[in-house]
N, C-alpha and C positions, 0 to 999 in steps of 0.2 A: 892122482896126486899132484898137489902144487905147492909152490914156494910163494908166499904172498908178502913181497917186500913193500914195506910202507915207506915210500919216498918222501923227501922234504921234512924229515924229522931228525935233523942232525944234532941238535942240542935243545933241551927243553927247560922251561923256567917254573920251578915248582915253589917259588917262594912268594909270600904275601908282599914283599917289598922289592920284588924284582931281581932277586939273585939268582944266578945260574950255576950249575955244577958241572964242571967239564967231565966229571966221572959218568955222565949219563950214557945209557947204553941200550941199544935197541936189539933184542933177540927175536928173530922171525922163526916161528915153528912151522913145520911141515903141516898143511891143510890136506883135506881128503874131500872127495865128492862122488856122488852117484848120479847117473843121468839115463834117461830113455831118449833114443834119437830116432828121427825119421828123415828120411832123404828122398827127393824125387828128381829123377834126370830131366833136365830141360833141353839138353842136346847130347851129341855123343860122348863128350868129355867133360861136360859141365852139370852139376847138380845143385839144386837148392834144398838146404836143409835147416832143420831146428832141433831143439833139445828141451827137455823139461827135466830139471835136476835140482839138487840141494848141494851147496858147497860150503865147507867149514873153513874159516880163516882164524888165524890165531897169532897173536903178538905179545910179547913181554918187554916191559920197559923197566929198567932198574936205575937207581941213582942213589947217592950219598950226599949228605948234607950235615952240618953242625947246627944242633938245636940251640938256639940262643938263650932259651929259658934255663936249661940244664946243659952246660957245655959238654956235650958228648956227641960222638959220631953215629948217625942213624943211617940205616941201609933200608931202602924201600922198594918193592917191586909192584908194578901195575900190569894187570893181565887182561887183555881184551880178547873175547871170542865172539865171532859173529857168524851167523848161520844165514846163508842167502838161497833163495829160489832163484834158479837161472833159467831164462828163456831167450837164448841167443838165436839170431837169424844169420845164415852163412852161405856163402858160394863156394863150392868146391871144384876144383879143376883136376882132372885126372890125366896122367901121362903114362900110357901102357908100356910096360917093360918086356912083358911077354904074355902069353895066354892065361896064366894064372895069378899074375899080380901086377900092380902099378903103383907109381908114386902119386901122392895127391898134395895139393896145396890148398888152404882155406883161408878165406878172409871174411870177415863179418863184424856184427855188433852184437855184444852180449848185453842182455838187459838183466841186472841183478836186482831183486827186491828182498829187501830184509825181512826175514822171517823171525829171527830171535837174536838178541844181543845181550851180552852179561859180561860184566867185569867186577873188580874189586875196588872200583873208584871211591866208594862211600869209606872204605877202610882208611883212606888217607885224606879225606877232606879237610881235616884241621891243617893240612898243609896247602892243598890246592884251592881251597875256597868253598865249597858247598853246593856247587852247581849240580843239577840232576844229568844224569847221562843221557845222552841223546844222539843218535846216529841216523843218517839220511835212509829214507825209506828206498830210493831208487837210485841206482848208480849204473850209468851206461859206460860201457868199456869197448874200446876197438880190440879185436882179437885176430890172431893169424896162427896157423899151425902147418905143419909138414910131416909126412909120414908115409907109411907103405900099406897098401891092402893086399891081402892074401885071399884069392878065391878059392874055397873049399869044395871037394868033391861033390857035397850035398846041396851046393848052391849058395850057402851062406858066406859072408864076408867077415874076416878078422881084420881089424886096423890097428896098427901100432903108430903112435906118433907123439911129437913134442909140441906144445903150443906156449904162446905168449899172449898177454893182454895188457892194455894201458887204460886204466880208469880216466874218465873224462870229468869226475867230479871227486872232491874230497869226501871222506867218510862222515864228517859232521858239518854243521852249518857254521856260520860266523856269529851266532848269538851266544857263545859260550863265555862272555866276558871279556875284559881286556888284558888279561894276562892268563899265564899258567899253561897246564896242558892242553886244555881244549882250545887256546888260541893258536897253538902250534898245529893241532890236528884239523883246524879249519882250512889250511892250505895243503894238507898230506894227502896223497892219494896212492892207491895200490898199484904195483906193477907185478903182474902174476906171470909166473914160470911154472911149467909142469910137463909131466908125462900122462899119456892116456892109453887105455886099451879099449876099443870099441867092437861091438859084435852086432852085425846086422843080418837079420832074416830078410831074405829076398823072395821068398815064395809065401 
């Protein structure tokens, strides 16, 4: 389970003539992911690992404005849902605490590839302009985690941990026009925080 906070999106501009609304609000929804893991020891307390999984990110943006054609207050919500294939490469450091458990630290690079993206952008194109939705296919992210390994009697390992990641690219490119929602997103990148439960077969 993860909390995908989209950084650098503090105030958006949804107006054709450059007006911004202080009532803009970002609501980050919890995401979820599943993965298959593989780990290979390279020394007594260090292992090299990778994963293959799918992760779901979700964000909601709401804002209020005054329609100048019909002087009424309008409330809008823009929802973005992104599904990524994840293939990270990471080093894990183990610190034994007793014969049945140990603490671990992980550092690595997460490689995310866009599988599917959907939003309700076209529902408000009369405000934001009419550009097609486009998200970057590849997002690299620096990742780190800390947790605890439990060695089970049957030889398997259960791992409980917390993790974080910091994307090195924004979720969209800079070709979204000179104003509006996608101009703001051209500099916005995810900061990822989450909890995980992993299960390893060792035989």
